[in-house]
N, C-alpha and C positions, 0 to 999 in steps of 0.2 A: 286119378279118381277123386271125386268130390262128394262131400256131404252138403245137404242143404237142410237145416233143422228149423222148420217153419213153425212158429208159435202162433196159434190161432185163438182168438178170443171167443171160444165156444167150447164148452165141456160137458154139456148135458143133452143136447139134441142129437140123438144117435142117427137119425135119418139124414140130417144135414152133414154130420161128420162122415158117414159112409160115402155120401156124394162127393165131399171134398177130398177124401182119401182116394176114391176111385179116379178123380181127376189127375192124381199123381202117377198113374200108370204103373209100370213095372219097377220104378225106382223107389217106391214106398216100402221101406224095410221095417218101420215101427210106427205105432201111434200110442201115445200116452195121454189119457184124458182125466180131468179132475173137475167134478161138478161144482165143488165148493169154490175153488179158484175160478171156475167157469173158463177153463183154458185147456187147450190140447196142443201137444207137441208132435209133429210129424217129422220123421227122419227119412229123407230121401237120399239115396246113394247111387251114383252112376258115373261112368267116365265123363259124360256130358249131361249134367243134371238140369240145365237151364230150362228147357221146354217144359219139363214136368213141374218145375218150380213155378213157372209162369201159369201153368194150368191150375195148380192148386190155389195160387193167389187170386186168379180170375174167378174161380168158383166161390171162394170165400167172400170176395168183394160183392159178387152178384147175389149172394144169399144171406149175408149177415148184416146187422145194423148196430153200430156201436152206440147209438143213442139209447137203445133199450137194453143194452148189456148191463148185467149185474153180476158181480163176482168179486172175490177177495183179492185176486192178483192185480197189481197196478197194470194199466194198459193205456195205449193211445190210439190203437186201431184194431180192426178186425183181423188184419194180417199184421200182427203186432211186431214181430221180430223175424227177420229173414237173413240168417248168416250163411255165407258160403265158406266151406272149410276143406282145405286139402287133406286127403286121407290116403294113406298107404297101408294096406292090411299088415298087421303085425307090428306096426311102428307107432310110437307116440311122441317121438322127437319133433320139435317145431319145424315146419317146412316153410318154404318161401310162400308169401301171400300175394305175389305178383299176379298170378292167374286168377286167384280168388277175388282180388280187387277189380280185375277186368270184368269178371262175372257180376260182382256187386254193381259196378257202374252201368253195365248193360241192363241189368234188371231195373235199376232206378229209372233209367231213360225210358224203358218200355212201360213201366208201371205208370209213370207220369203222363206219357203220351197216350197209351192205349186204354188205361183205366181211369185216368184223371186222378190218380192216387198220389198225394204228396208223400215224398220220402225224405228221410234224413239218413246220412251215412254215419257209420261208426266203425272203428278199428280198420286199419291200424292207427289212424290219426288220433282217435279219442275212444275211451271205453264206452260201453253201453250205459253204465250208470251215469257217466258224465253227460251223455247225450240225452238221457231221460230227464236229468236235472235241468238242462237247457230248455227242453220242451215244456216242463212244468213252469218254468219262469217266462215262457213265451219269448225267449231270447233269440230264436232262430227265424222269426218272421214267417212261420209256416201257417197257412190257412187250411185246416183239416177238411177232408172230403166229408160231405154231409152225413153219409151213412157209414163210410169205411174208415174215417179218421186219418191217421198218419201211420206209415210203416217205417220202422227202423231197419235198415239194410246194411249188413256188415260183411267184412272179410276177416275171419279170425282163425286161430289155431284150435285144435281139438280141446274140448272140455267135457266134463261129466256133470250132469245135473243130479243132485242127490238130496233127499229129504230124510231128516232124523226126527223121530217122535219122542217126546219126553214126558208123556203123561197128560193129565187133564189140567186145564187152567185157562186164563183169559188172554194168553199170549205174551204177557209181560216177561215171564221167565225166558221164553223163547227169544224175545227181542234182546234181552240182556245177554244171553249166551251167544246169540248171533254176533253181537258187537264184540264180544271177547275173543271169538275165534276168527274174526275177519282179518284178512291179511292180503298180501300181494297175490297169493295163490288161491285164496278162498274168498269168494263174495257170498255174503250170507244175510238172510232176513229172518225175522221171527213172526209167526202167525199163530192164530187160534182157529182151527178148522172144526166147527161144530163142537167146541169145547176141548179138542185135542191140540196140544201145543206142538208146533212143528218148527224146526230149524231148517230152513230151506237154503241149500248151498249150490253155488256154481263153482266147481273145482277147475280153475282156469289155467293152472300150471300142473299138468299131470306128472311131470318129473319131480315135483316137490310135494304135492298133496293129492291123494286119491281118496276113495271111500273109507279105507281103513284109517287113514290119518284123521279124516273128519270125524269119524266115529270115536276115535280115541280122544280127540280134542274136546268133543261135547261131553264125553263120559267123565272128564275131569271135574265137571261142574254139577252133573246130575245123573240120575239113572235113565237109561235109554229103554224105551218100551217098543220101538219098532223102527224099521228103516225102509226106504223106498228109492229104488233107482228110477230116474225119469229118463226115458230114452234107452240108449245102448251104452255099453262099456267096451272099449277096444281091447282086443286080446293082448296087445302090447302092455297094457296095464293089468289086466286080469291075471296074466301069467306071473306077475310079480307078487300076487297075494296068495297066501296059504289057502288051498282049496277047502280046508276044514273050516274056514271062516266065511266062505261064499254065502251059505244059506243065511247066516246071521246078518250079513251085509246086503242081502237081497241081490246077490250076484249069481250068474250062471253063464256057462258057455253059450247057451241058447239065447242069451241077452246081449251077445256081441255082434257087431256088424259083420265080422268075418263069417259067423254061422249063418246070419240072415242072407248074406250074399251067396252062400253055398246052396241055398234052396232055389228051386226053379221059380220062375215068375208066378206060375200057378200056385205053388205051395206058399209063396209069400202072400199072395192075395188071400188064400185060405187063412193064414195066420193073422193077418190084419182083421179079417172078418171075425175070427174067434176072439181076438182081443176086445173088439167092440161088443161082441155078444157077452163076454164075461162081465164087462162093466155094466151092460144092460141088466143082466141077471142080478148083479150085486146092488143095483139101484132099485130093486123091487119092481122092475118092469117099467119104471117111469122114464120116458124118452123125451120129455120136454115138448 
């Protein structure tokens, strides 16, 4: 079984996001959107996730325009990041990336041929931060698609995306703390979102650092005012964390891929619709 966690450069137009999520069919298990970052993360999970991943990418390329995109999160394309991730329910130990790399290469060949979308590959050869640095430096000889930009397509192990809020400010404290907690198992950036400071983490080695460890690391430097799980947390990790801490850490069984896969396709579609509806309500009805 595989995850494909597609990062889309759109986080406020709910109509377009519904259409993009619908393109993913039955494999869409989660959607997380952020209007300030102007970014959404769709988690697709299936024994063969390729066709649904292609359909999501095609819909995004056909409907979004990177030239008019505005948002806090760094990005190079409308289908900004497309990782293929081997997943076994209940497990977090690293698995072979051979098949995921085949998926990655197949997706790249398809995107470039059928969509005219330039792609760069990352992992296992080089990390996503290294790949983005090369793109910023124009060191890869890539000519972006006029409206879709460039896609970074990878084959990687499981990770958890996790945000920690530390009160109000201009982002300088968040950047400083992000630098202090950064390590081989934690990739981190600091932002200010409408005056709220956020330490944004990718926990890339779940055997070494999970949400609890990230929380504790940040708390050594400042008071924490909130937490936010981006996407899903595997049960193999969730089961290692005291259930009494789950609410504080923004964790729950219902936020695991194992739970989402236990739902019928119809129930999953209802859940995705409710997640979008919840964000729509919280945004005071503004749909972009």
